[in-house]
KEMI-119934 format. One line per field, with one value per atom (N, C-alpha, C): residue in one letter; atom name; x, y, z. Coordinates in nm, 2 decimals, m for minus. Layout:
// residues N
balum = c(A  ...)
titi = c(CA  ...)
c1 = c(X  ...)
c2 = c(Y  ...)
c3 = c(Z  ...)
This chain:
// residues 100
balum = c(M  M  M  I  I  I  Y  Y  Y  I  I  I  F  F  F  A  A  A  Y  Y  Y  I  I  I  M  M  M  L  L  L  L  L  L  M  M  M  R  R  R  K  K  K  F  F  F  V  V  V  S  S  S  V  V  V  F  F  F  M  M  M  L  L  L  L  L  L  F  F  F  Y  Y  Y  L  L  L  A  A  A  V  V  V  P  P  P  A  A  A  Q  Q  Q  Q  Q  Q  E  E  E  T  T  T  N  N  N  P  P  P  F  F  F  A  A  A  A  A  A  A  A  A  E  E  E  N  N  N  E  E  E  S  S  S  N  N  N  E  E  E  T  T  T  G  G  G  T  T  T  K  K  K  D  D  D  N  N  N  G  G  G  Q  Q  Q  K  K  K  I  I  I  E  E  E  P  P  P  P  P  P  T  T  T  A  A  A  N  N  N  S  S  S  V  V  V  G  G  G  N  N  N  P  P  P  A  A  A  D  D  D  P  P  P  T  T  T  P  P  P  V  V  V  D  D  D  D  D  D  Y  Y  Y  L  L  L  P  P  P  L  L  L  L  L  L  L  L  L  L  L  L  T  T  T  G  G  G  V  V  V  G  G  G  I  I  I  I  I  I  V  V  V  Y  Y  Y  T  T  T  T  T  T  Y  Y  Y  R  R  R  K  K  K  K  K  K  Q  Q  Q  M  M  M  T  T  T  K  K  K  S  S  S)
titi = c(N  CA  C  N  CA  C  N  CA  C  N  CA  C  N  CA  C  N  CA  C  N  CA  C  N  CA  C  N  CA  C  N  CA  C  N  CA  C  N  CA  C  N  CA  C  N  CA  C  N  CA  C  N  CA  C  N  CA  C  N  CA  C  N  CA  C  N  CA  C  N  CA  C  N  CA  C  N  CA  C  N  CA  C  N  CA  C  N  CA  C  N  CA  C  N  CA  C  N  CA  C  N  CA  C  N  CA  C  N  CA  C  N  CA  C  N  CA  C  N  CA  C  N  CA  C  N  CA  C  N  CA  C  N  CA  C  N  CA  C  N  CA  C  N  CA  C  N  CA  C  N  CA  C  N  CA  C  N  CA  C  N  CA  C  N  CA  C  N  CA  C  N  CA  C  N  CA  C  N  CA  C  N  CA  C  N  CA  C  N  CA  C  N  CA  C  N  CA  C  N  CA  C  N  CA  C  N  CA  C  N  CA  C  N  CA  C  N  CA  C  N  CA  C  N  CA  C  N  CA  C  N  CA  C  N  CA  C  N  CA  C  N  CA  C  N  CA  C  N  CA  C  N  CA  C  N  CA  C  N  CA  C  N  CA  C  N  CA  C  N  CA  C  N  CA  C  N  CA  C  N  CA  C  N  CA  C  N  CA  C  N  CA  C  N  CA  C  N  CA  C  N  CA  C  N  CA  C  N  CA  C  N  CA  C  N  CA  C  N  CA  C  N  CA  C  N  CA  C  N  CA  C  N  CA  C  N  CA  C  N  CA  C  N  CA  C  N  CA  C)
c1 = c(m7.75  m7.70  m7.57  m7.52  m7.42  m7.32  m7.34  m7.26  m7.27  m7.37  m7.38  m7.24  m7.26  m7.18  m7.05  m7.02  m6.89  m6.83  m6.90  m6.89  m6.84  m6.91  m6.92  m6.74  m6.75  m6.60  m6.49  m6.50  m6.42  m6.37  m6.49  m6.49  m6.41  m6.46  m6.39  m6.24  m6.20  m6.06  m5.98  m6.03  m5.95  m5.94  m6.08  m6.06  m5.93  m5.96  m5.86  m5.68  m5.71  m5.56  m5.52  m5.62  m5.57  m5.57  m5.66  m5.61  m5.46  m5.43  m5.31  m5.22  m5.20  m5.08  m5.07  m5.19  m5.19  m5.12  m5.18  m5.13  m4.99  m4.94  m4.79  m4.68  m4.73  m4.68  m4.70  m4.81  m4.80  m4.74  m4.72  m4.66  m4.50  m4.42  m4.29  m4.28  m4.35  m4.35  m4.39  m4.41  m4.41  m4.33  m4.20  m4.11  m4.05  m4.00  m3.95  m3.83  m3.73  m3.60  m3.59  m3.49  m3.46  m3.38  m3.37  m3.29  m3.16  m3.19  m3.07  m3.01  m3.01  m2.94  m2.80  m2.76  m2.62  m2.53  m2.59  m2.54  m2.52  m2.65  m2.61  m2.51  m2.48  m2.36  m2.21  m2.22  m2.11  m2.03  m2.15  m2.12  m2.09  m2.16  m2.11  m1.98  m1.92  m1.80  m1.70  m1.73  m1.64  m1.60  m1.68  m1.68  m1.59  m1.50  m1.39  m1.23  m1.16  m1.02  m0.93  m0.82  m0.71  m0.74  m0.72  m0.76  m0.88  m0.96  m1.09  m1.18  m1.12  m1.21  m1.30  m1.41  m1.50  m1.52  m1.53  m1.53  m1.67  m1.68  m1.77  m1.78  m1.89  m1.92  m1.89  m1.83  m1.80  m1.94  m1.99  m2.07  m2.04  m2.18  m2.19  m2.17  m2.09  m2.08  m2.20  m2.28  m2.40  m2.51  m2.64  m2.75  m2.77  m2.69  m2.73  m2.75  m2.81  m2.85  m3.00  m3.09  m3.21  m3.30  m3.23  m3.30  m3.29  m3.24  m3.23  m3.38  m3.43  m3.58  m3.56  m3.67  m3.68  m3.65  m3.62  m3.63  m3.77  m3.86  m4.00  m4.08  m4.07  m4.13  m4.15  m4.01  m4.03  m4.13  m4.18  m4.24  m4.41  m4.43  m4.54  m4.67  m4.66  m4.80  m4.79  m4.67  m4.64  m4.75  m4.66  m4.71  m4.85  m4.91  m5.07  m5.11  m5.09  m5.15  m5.10  m5.01  m5.00  m5.08  m5.10  m5.19  m5.35  m5.37  m5.51  m5.48  m5.40  m5.44  m5.45  m5.35  m5.36  m5.49  m5.58  m5.69  m5.80  m5.81  m5.88  m5.83  m5.72  m5.68  m5.76  m5.73  m5.79  m5.96  m6.03  m6.14  m6.20  m6.13  m6.20  m6.16  m6.06  m6.06  m6.15  m6.18  m6.28  m6.42  m6.44  m6.55  m6.60  m6.47  m6.46  m6.48  m6.44  m6.43  m6.58  m6.63  m6.76  m6.87  m6.84  m6.90  m6.93  m6.80  m6.79  m6.83)
c2 = c(6.18  6.22  6.24  6.28  6.32  6.17  6.08  5.96  5.95  5.96  5.97  6.06  6.18  6.27  6.24  6.17  6.14  6.03  5.91  5.81  5.85  5.95  6.02  6.08  6.15  6.24  6.11  6.02  5.92  5.84  5.81  5.77  5.88  5.98  6.09  6.10  6.10  6.11  5.99  5.85  5.75  5.78  5.82  5.86  5.94  6.04  6.16  6.09  6.02  5.95  5.87  5.77  5.68  5.75  5.86  5.95  6.01  6.07  6.13  6.05  5.91  5.80  5.78  5.75  5.71  5.85  5.93  6.06  6.11  6.05  6.11  5.95  5.88  5.75  5.78  5.82  5.84  5.95  6.04  6.20  6.17  6.10  6.10  5.97  5.91  5.80  5.91  6.01  6.10  6.18  6.15  6.22  6.22  6.30  6.31  6.23  6.25  6.19  6.07  5.99  5.86  5.90  5.87  5.91  5.75  5.67  5.58  5.60  5.72  5.74  5.74  5.83  5.85  5.72  5.66  5.50  5.42  5.43  5.35  5.40  5.53  5.60  5.55  5.53  5.48  5.37  5.27  5.12  5.10  5.18  5.15  5.18  5.32  5.36  5.25  5.22  5.12  5.00  4.94  4.82  4.84  4.92  4.91  4.89  4.84  4.85  4.95  4.99  5.08  5.14  5.03  5.06  5.10  5.11  5.12  4.99  4.86  4.76  4.73  4.68  4.68  4.52  4.53  4.44  4.35  4.22  4.18  4.03  4.07  3.98  3.84  3.76  3.62  3.55  3.46  3.37  3.24  3.18  3.02  2.93  2.82  2.72  2.64  2.65  2.53  2.61  2.55  2.64  2.56  2.49  2.43  2.32  2.23  2.13  2.14  2.12  2.12  2.00  1.87  1.78  1.73  1.84  1.86  1.91  1.81  1.89  2.00  2.08  2.16  2.10  2.16  2.10  2.09  2.19  2.22  2.07  2.04  1.93  1.79  1.78  1.68  1.72  1.82  1.87  1.91  1.94  1.97  1.91  1.81  1.72  1.76  1.76  1.85  1.99  2.05  2.22  2.23  2.14  2.16  2.10  1.99  1.97  2.04  2.09  2.21  2.34  2.38  2.49  2.47  2.32  2.28  2.28  2.23  2.23  2.38  2.48  2.58  2.66  2.66  2.65  2.59  2.46  2.43  2.48  2.49  2.53  2.68  2.79  2.91  2.92  2.83  2.84  2.74  2.67  2.61  2.71  2.82  2.88  2.98  3.06  3.15  3.10  2.97  2.87  2.88  2.85  2.87  3.01  3.08  3.23  3.27  3.27  3.29  3.22  3.10  3.02  3.08  3.13  3.17  3.31)
c3 = c(0.59  0.47  0.49  0.58  0.61  0.56  0.60  0.56  0.40  0.34  0.17  0.12  0.20  0.14  0.19  0.30  0.34  0.24  0.21  0.14  m0.02  m0.09  m0.19  m0.22  m0.12  m0.08  m0.06  0.00  m0.01  m0.17  m0.21  m0.35  m0.44  m0.45  m0.53  m0.49  m0.34  m0.35  m0.40  m0.39  m0.45  m0.61  m0.67  m0.77  m0.83  m0.79  m0.81  m0.78  m0.67  m0.66  m0.76  m0.85  m0.93  m1.02  m1.10  m1.22  m1.20  m1.09  m1.07  m1.08  m1.04  m1.04  m1.18  m1.24  m1.41  m1.48  m1.45  m1.53  m1.50  m1.35  m1.34  m1.41  m1.43  m1.51  m1.68  m1.71  m1.85  m1.89  m1.87  m1.90  m1.94  m1.83  m1.88  m2.00  m2.02  m2.13  m2.29  m2.31  m2.39  m2.46  m2.41  m2.45  m2.60  m2.63  m2.81  m2.78  m2.72  m2.75  m2.65  m2.72  m2.66  m2.52  m2.42  m2.32  m2.33  m2.41  m2.44  m2.54  m2.61  m2.77  m2.74  m2.63  m2.59  m2.56  m2.48  m2.46  m2.54  m2.63  m2.77  m2.88  m2.91  m2.98  m2.90  m2.76  m2.72  m2.72  m2.73  m2.78  m2.87  m2.98  m3.11  m3.14  m3.07  m3.11  m3.04  m2.91  m2.86  m2.93  m3.03  m3.11  m3.20  m3.23  m3.34  m3.28  m3.38  m3.35  m3.38  m3.33  m3.37  m3.50  m3.60  m3.73  m3.80  m3.75  m3.79  m3.82  m3.81  m3.82  m3.72  m3.74  m3.65  m3.56  m3.47  m3.38  m3.35  m3.40  m3.40  m3.26  m3.20  m3.09  m3.09  m3.01  m3.07  m3.06  m3.16  m3.18  m3.16  m3.10  m3.10  m3.22  m3.21  m3.34  m3.37  m3.25  m3.26  m3.19  m3.20  m3.14  m3.01  m2.95  m2.83  m2.86  m2.73  m2.71  m2.68  m2.80  m2.77  m2.73  m2.70  m2.63  m2.51  m2.44  m2.29  m2.29  m2.17  m2.14  m2.03  m2.04  m1.94  m1.77  m1.68  m1.54  m1.49  m1.55  m1.51  m1.52  m1.67  m1.73  m1.61  m1.51  m1.42  m1.31  m1.25  m1.18  m1.21  m1.32  m1.38  m1.29  m1.28  m1.18  m1.03  m0.98  m0.87  m0.85  m0.92  m0.94  m0.94  m1.02  m1.04  m0.94  m0.86  m0.74  m0.62  m0.62  m0.49  m0.54  m0.65  m0.71  m0.65  m0.67  m0.68  m0.49  m0.43  m0.27  m0.21  m0.24  m0.21  m0.23  m0.34  m0.38  m0.27  m0.24  m0.17  m0.02  0.03  0.14  0.18  0.08  0.11  0.10  0.02  0.04  0.13  0.22  0.30  0.45  0.43  0.52  0.54  0.41  0.39  0.44  0.42  0.48  0.63  0.68  0.83  0.90  0.83  0.86  0.90  0.75  0.74  0.85  0.87  0.98  1.11  1.15  1.30  1.31)
């Protein structure tokens, strides 16, 4: 009977800990004010010249070179084989541990 009570208390402690962690993370997200508003105002004010003209950021003349393949494309079969190998290895190790 004591073991059941201890087990229930352990579960309750874990439940309360998880609840407090989620509560601690969720409460600051409910702020009404934007903490970055001051930084946005400063960056907008610095984007003007002395005579009041707005400075535009430099833009690219082209959209880039979309014909270049991404470097991962060459190694997709290797990535797939590596993932399958890791799965097989961990499954084999778990079976070995349960047999002994």
